C-alpha positions as CSV (number, residue, x, y, z in Angstrom):
1,X,16.9,81.6,-7.7
2,X,18.7,83.3,-10.9
3,X,17.7,81.9,-14.3
4,X,21.3,81.2,-15.1
5,X,21.7,78.5,-12.5
6,X,18.8,77.0,-13.1
7,X,19.1,73.9,-15.9
8,X,15.6,74.5,-18.0
9,X,14.4,70.8,-19.6
10,X,13.3,72.4,-22.5
11,X,14.5,73.2,-25.7
12,X,13.2,74.5,-29.5
13,X,12.6,71.6,-32.1
14,X,15.6,71.9,-34.2
15,X,14.0,69.7,-36.9
16,X,11.2,72.2,-37.4
17,X,14.0,75.0,-38.0
18,X,15.7,72.8,-40.5
19,X,12.9,71.9,-42.4
20,X,11.1,75.3,-42.4
21,X,14.2,76.8,-44.2
22,X,13.3,74.7,-47.3
23,X,9.5,75.1,-47.4
24,X,8.1,77.3,-49.6
25,X,6.9,79.5,-46.9
26,X,10.2,79.8,-45.4
27,X,11.6,80.7,-48.8
28,X,8.8,83.5,-49.4
29,X,9.2,84.9,-46.2
30,X,13.0,85.2,-46.6
31,X,12.4,87.0,-49.8
32,X,9.5,89.4,-48.7
33,X,12.2,90.3,-45.7
34,X,14.5,91.6,-48.2
35,X,12.1,93.6,-50.0
36,X,13.3,97.7,-49.8
37,X,10.8,99.5,-47.4
38,X,12.0,102.6,-48.9
39,X,10.6,101.6,-52.4
40,X,6.6,103.2,-53.0
41,X,6.2,100.9,-55.5
42,X,4.0,97.7,-55.2
43,X,5.1,94.4,-54.6
44,X,4.8,91.9,-57.3
45,X,4.3,88.5,-55.6
46,X,4.8,85.9,-57.9
47,X,6.1,83.4,-55.5
48,X,2.8,81.2,-54.4
49,X,0.1,80.1,-55.9
50,X,-2.2,82.9,-54.9
51,X,-4.3,84.3,-57.7
52,X,-6.7,86.0,-55.6
53,X,-3.9,88.7,-55.3
54,X,-4.4,90.1,-58.6
55,X,-7.6,92.0,-59.6
56,X,-7.9,89.5,-63.1
57,X,-8.7,86.8,-61.0
58,X,-12.3,87.0,-59.2
59,X,-13.7,84.6,-57.0
60,X,-17.3,83.5,-58.3
61,X,-20.4,85.5,-56.6
62,X,-21.6,81.7,-56.5
63,X,-18.9,80.5,-54.3
64,X,-19.6,83.8,-52.0
65,X,-23.2,83.2,-51.9
66,X,-22.9,80.0,-50.8
67,X,-20.7,81.0,-47.8
68,X,-23.4,83.4,-46.9
69,X,-26.1,81.0,-47.2
70,X,-24.3,78.7,-44.7
71,X,-23.7,81.1,-42.6
72,X,-27.3,82.1,-42.3
73,X,-28.5,78.6,-41.8
74,X,-27.1,78.6,-38.4
75,X,-26.4,75.0,-39.2
76,X,-22.7,75.4,-39.1
77,X,-21.5,77.0,-36.1
78,X,-20.4,74.0,-34.1
79,X,-17.6,71.3,-34.3
80,X,-17.7,68.9,-37.5
81,X,-17.1,65.4,-37.6
82,X,-13.7,64.0,-37.6
83,X,-13.2,63.9,-41.6
84,X,-15.7,66.4,-42.2
85,X,-19.4,67.3,-42.9
86,X,-20.8,64.6,-44.4
87,X,-23.1,66.6,-47.2
88,X,-19.5,68.2,-48.0
89,X,-17.8,64.9,-48.0
90,X,-20.6,63.5,-50.4
91,X,-20.9,66.5,-52.7
92,X,-16.9,66.0,-53.2
93,X,-17.1,62.6,-53.8
94,X,-19.8,63.4,-56.5
95,X,-17.4,66.1,-58.0
96,X,-14.4,63.5,-58.3
97,X,-16.9,60.7,-59.7
98,X,-17.4,63.0,-63.0
99,X,-14.0,62.2,-64.3
100,X,-13.6,58.6,-63.0
101,X,-14.6,55.0,-64.0
102,X,-15.8,54.0,-60.8
103,X,-17.8,55.7,-57.9
104,X,-16.4,57.2,-54.6
105,X,-18.8,57.6,-51.6
106,X,-18.4,60.1,-48.8
107,X,-16.3,57.6,-46.6
108,X,-13.5,57.8,-49.6
109,X,-13.4,61.6,-48.7
110,X,-11.6,63.2,-45.8
111,X,-11.8,67.2,-45.5
112,X,-8.5,69.1,-44.5
113,X,-7.6,72.7,-44.1
114,X,-6.4,73.0,-47.4
115,X,-4.2,70.8,-49.7
116,X,-1.2,71.4,-47.4
117,X,-2.9,69.8,-44.6
118,X,-4.1,67.0,-47.0
119,X,-0.3,66.3,-47.8
120,X,0.7,66.2,-44.1
121,X,-2.1,63.5,-43.5
122,X,-1.3,61.5,-46.3
123,X,2.6,61.4,-45.3
124,X,1.8,60.8,-41.5
125,X,-0.6,57.9,-42.6
126,X,2.0,56.2,-44.4
127,X,5.0,57.0,-42.0
128,X,6.7,53.6,-40.6
129,X,10.2,52.9,-39.3
130,X,12.3,53.3,-42.5
131,X,9.6,54.5,-45.0
132,X,10.5,57.4,-47.5
133,X,8.8,58.6,-50.7
134,X,9.7,59.2,-54.5
135,X,9.3,62.9,-55.2
136,X,9.5,64.6,-58.4
137,X,12.1,66.9,-59.2
138,X,11.5,70.0,-59.2
139,X,8.9,69.7,-57.1
140,X,6.3,71.7,-54.7
141,X,8.7,72.1,-51.6
142,X,6.2,71.3,-49.0
143,X,6.7,67.5,-49.6
144,X,10.6,67.6,-49.1
145,X,10.3,69.7,-45.6
146,X,7.3,67.5,-44.4
147,X,9.4,64.2,-45.5
148,X,12.2,65.4,-43.8
149,X,10.5,66.2,-40.9
150,X,8.4,62.9,-41.1
151,X,11.9,61.2,-41.2
152,X,10.7,59.0,-44.2
153,X,13.7,56.4,-45.4
154,X,12.3,53.6,-46.9
155,X,10.2,53.9,-50.3
156,X,6.4,53.1,-49.9
157,X,5.1,55.8,-52.1
158,X,5.5,58.1,-55.3
159,X,4.2,62.0,-55.3
160,X,2.7,63.0,-58.9
161,X,1.9,66.6,-59.1
162,X,-0.5,67.1,-62.0
163,X,-0.9,69.7,-63.5
164,X,2.5,70.5,-62.5
165,X,3.9,72.9,-59.9
166,X,6.4,74.7,-60.8
167,X,6.7,73.2,-64.3
168,X,3.3,74.1,-65.5
169,X,3.3,70.6,-67.2
170,X,0.2,68.5,-68.0
171,X,0.7,64.6,-67.9
172,X,-1.2,62.8,-70.7
173,X,-3.0,59.5,-70.3
174,X,-0.6,57.4,-71.3
175,X,2.1,58.6,-69.1
176,X,0.2,58.4,-65.8
177,X,-0.9,54.8,-67.0
178,X,2.8,53.9,-67.0
179,X,3.2,55.6,-63.7
180,X,0.4,53.5,-62.2
181,X,2.1,50.1,-63.7
182,X,5.6,51.3,-62.6
183,X,4.1,52.0,-59.0
184,X,2.2,48.6,-58.9
185,X,5.6,46.7,-59.7
186,X,7.3,48.4,-57.3
187,X,4.2,47.8,-54.7
188,X,3.7,51.2,-53.5
189,X,0.8,53.6,-53.6
190,X,0.7,56.8,-55.8
191,X,0.2,60.3,-53.6
192,X,-1.6,62.7,-56.3
193,X,-1.5,66.2,-55.7
194,X,-4.3,67.7,-57.8
195,X,-4.6,70.9,-56.2
196,X,-4.6,72.5,-59.8
197,X,-6.9,69.9,-61.2
198,X,-8.8,70.8,-64.5
199,X,-6.4,73.9,-64.9
200,X,-5.2,73.5,-68.0
201,X,-4.9,75.5,-71.5
202,X,-3.1,73.6,-73.7
203,X,-3.4,70.5,-76.0
204,X,-3.0,68.0,-73.1
205,X,-6.3,67.3,-70.9
206,X,-6.5,67.4,-67.3
207,X,-6.7,63.2,-66.4
208,X,-6.9,62.4,-62.5
209,X,-4.6,59.8,-61.3
210,X,-7.8,57.8,-59.8
211,X,-8.7,56.9,-63.0
212,X,-5.8,54.4,-62.6
213,X,-7.0,53.3,-59.2
214,X,-7.8,49.5,-60.2
215,X,-4.4,49.3,-61.2
216,X,-2.6,50.9,-58.1
217,X,-4.0,52.5,-54.9
218,X,-4.0,56.1,-55.1
219,X,-4.5,59.2,-52.4
220,X,-5.7,61.8,-54.3
221,X,-5.2,65.4,-52.9
222,X,-7.1,68.5,-53.9
223,X,-8.7,71.7,-52.8
224,X,-11.2,74.5,-54.3
225,X,-8.1,77.1,-53.5
226,X,-7.0,77.2,-57.2
227,X,-10.0,76.7,-59.4
228,X,-12.4,79.0,-57.5
229,X,-9.6,81.3,-56.2
230,X,-10.1,81.3,-52.7
231,X,-6.7,79.7,-51.2
232,X,-7.6,81.7,-47.9
233,X,-10.7,79.5,-47.4
234,X,-8.6,76.9,-46.8
235,X,-10.7,73.8,-47.7
236,X,-9.2,70.9,-49.2
237,X,-9.8,67.1,-49.0
238,X,-7.8,63.8,-49.3
239,X,-9.5,60.8,-51.4
240,X,-8.7,57.2,-51.3
241,X,-9.5,56.2,-54.9
242,X,-8.8,52.7,-54.5
243,X,-11.6,50.4,-55.8
244,X,-9.6,47.3,-54.8
245,X,-9.8,48.4,-51.2
246,X,-5.9,47.7,-50.7
247,X,-5.8,50.7,-48.5
248,X,-8.3,49.6,-46.2
249,X,-6.8,46.0,-46.1
250,X,-3.0,47.7,-45.4
251,X,-4.5,50.0,-42.7
252,X,-3.8,53.4,-44.4
253,X,-7.6,54.6,-44.3
254,X,-7.8,53.7,-40.3
255,X,-4.2,55.9,-40.0
256,X,-5.9,58.7,-42.2
257,X,-8.7,58.7,-39.7
258,X,-6.7,58.6,-36.8
259,X,-4.6,61.4,-37.9
260,X,-7.7,63.7,-38.9
261,X,-8.6,62.6,-34.8
262,X,-5.5,64.4,-33.6
263,X,-5.7,67.5,-36.0
264,X,-7.8,70.4,-36.7
265,X,-10.4,70.8,-39.2
266,X,-11.3,73.4,-41.7
267,X,-14.1,75.8,-40.7
268,X,-17.7,74.2,-40.3
269,X,-19.4,76.6,-42.4
270,X,-16.9,76.3,-45.4
271,X,-17.4,72.8,-45.5
272,X,-21.2,73.6,-45.5
273,X,-20.8,75.6,-48.3
274,X,-19.2,73.2,-50.3
275,X,-22.1,71.4,-52.1
276,X,-23.5,74.7,-53.2
277,X,-20.1,75.9,-54.5
278,X,-19.6,72.6,-56.5
279,X,-23.0,72.7,-58.0
280,X,-23.8,76.4,-58.6
281,X,-20.4,77.4,-60.3
282,X,-21.0,77.6,-64.1
283,X,-18.6,76.8,-66.9
284,X,-18.3,80.2,-68.2
285,X,-16.5,81.1,-64.8
286,X,-13.9,78.3,-65.5
287,X,-13.5,78.9,-69.1
288,X,-12.7,83.0,-68.4
289,X,-10.3,81.6,-65.9
290,X,-8.6,79.6,-68.5
291,X,-8.5,82.1,-71.0
292,X,-6.9,84.6,-68.3
293,X,-4.2,81.8,-67.9
294,X,-3.5,80.9,-71.1
295,X,-3.0,84.6,-72.2
296,X,-0.8,85.2,-69.3
297,X,1.4,82.0,-70.1
298,X,2.0,83.2,-73.5
299,X,3.0,86.7,-72.6
300,X,5.2,85.4,-70.1
301,X,6.9,82.6,-72.4
302,X,7.0,85.3,-75.1
303,X,8.7,87.9,-72.6
304,X,11.3,85.6,-71.4
305,X,12.6,85.2,-74.8
306,X,13.7,88.4,-74.9
307,X,15.9,88.6,-71.6
308,X,19.4,87.2,-72.7
309,X,20.2,85.4,-69.3
310,X,16.5,83.4,-69.0
311,X,15.1,80.3,-70.7
312,X,12.0,78.6,-70.7
313,X,12.2,75.1,-71.7
314,X,8.4,74.8,-72.6
315,X,5.5,76.9,-72.3
316,X,3.2,75.6,-69.7
317,X,0.2,74.0,-70.1
318,X,-1.6,74.1,-66.5
319,X,-1.1,75.2,-63.1
320,X,-0.3,78.8,-62.2
321,X,3.7,78.5,-62.6
322,X,6.3,78.5,-65.1
323,X,10.0,77.3,-64.8
324,X,12.6,79.2,-65.7
325,X,16.5,78.5,-66.5
326,X,18.9,81.2,-65.1
327,X,22.5,81.7,-66.8
328,X,24.2,83.6,-63.9
329,X,27.1,83.7,-65.9
330,X,26.2,86.3,-68.1
331,X,25.0,88.5,-65.0
332,X,27.2,90.7,-62.5
333,X,27.5,89.9,-59.1
334,X,25.0,87.1,-59.2
335,X,26.3,83.7,-58.4
336,X,23.3,81.3,-58.3
337,X,19.4,81.9,-58.7
338,X,18.7,82.3,-54.9
339,X,21.2,85.4,-55.2
340,X,19.3,86.7,-58.5
341,X,15.7,86.5,-56.2
342,X,17.0,88.0,-53.4
343,X,18.4,90.8,-55.6
344,X,15.4,91.2,-57.8
345,X,13.4,91.2,-54.5
346,X,15.2,94.2,-53.2
347,X,15.8,96.0,-56.3
348,X,12.4,95.4,-58.1
349,X,9.8,94.4,-55.4
350,X,9.3,91.4,-57.6
351,X,9.3,88.0,-55.6
352,X,10.0,84.8,-57.6
353,X,11.1,81.6,-56.1
354,X,14.5,80.2,-57.0
355,X,14.3,76.5,-58.6
356,X,17.1,75.3,-57.0
357,X,14.9,75.3,-54.0
358,X,12.0,73.7,-55.8
């Protein structure tokens, strides 16, 4: 029977196509596709937070040795439990406890394939008919694309990204306390994206949202990707920082576990290496990383001042991003930031993200 006469019962998921178009990966792929193939110059990839692409950022040898030891132990070649290897969950709980006024246990930590999957699990766990979330603007685009895919509608949570992506801001203790009190009044939980935790190089220190867990329940998301310069290792976590047990009583913890039951896990040997990675990495490594980022932020801020069409509202104090305002009216044949980014990729092989897409 000819294909033309048969009525096939399947078709592509249009929601995936629509939500992918506003995702960071979708935008980066579009820009990379616009690079000139005839230009021999190397591409300068400033479009996503992957420090490993630059020689000034090195993964600590202690982390590499931890991976080798985990592999050689032959203890981590099989499947991991649903929420992760117990020793890794316990190590991450202890790592987070350094900054909290109460103690997390291993049961409060769920391992994920990077922080992206932690976002997926968090949003899936709170999804119900009519639900939605409050997102910062501008923000990491994955939240918007994933929320659109989950069809979130009625407000049940707010997202706080600290240190900030893409603004490079770092929130103070007082500001975060006000956020917690506001969320409590609204009766909603806080999703704290802290993938850039402790990556601060200004006057404001990093304060985890979990400090205010007694005021409002918090889902704390993090990973080793940025601070250890290993985004490709795909090891993240979701921690329920909620000493009052509200997330347990409301069924959120059960939903998180249920979501973990039907999703993939980070590689078991990576999980096995986590305790050694967290325990053995020296403060000198982090100090050097902060010094490099601080110097880069200053050079970027100063350089932007010399470009007539660009303005930087404030010098970044954390994360690995800076937000820049474009005055397209002083440029020829440029109508908006997307067109600017497309032409910059094509003509100069520099990849940056349009703020209108953040």
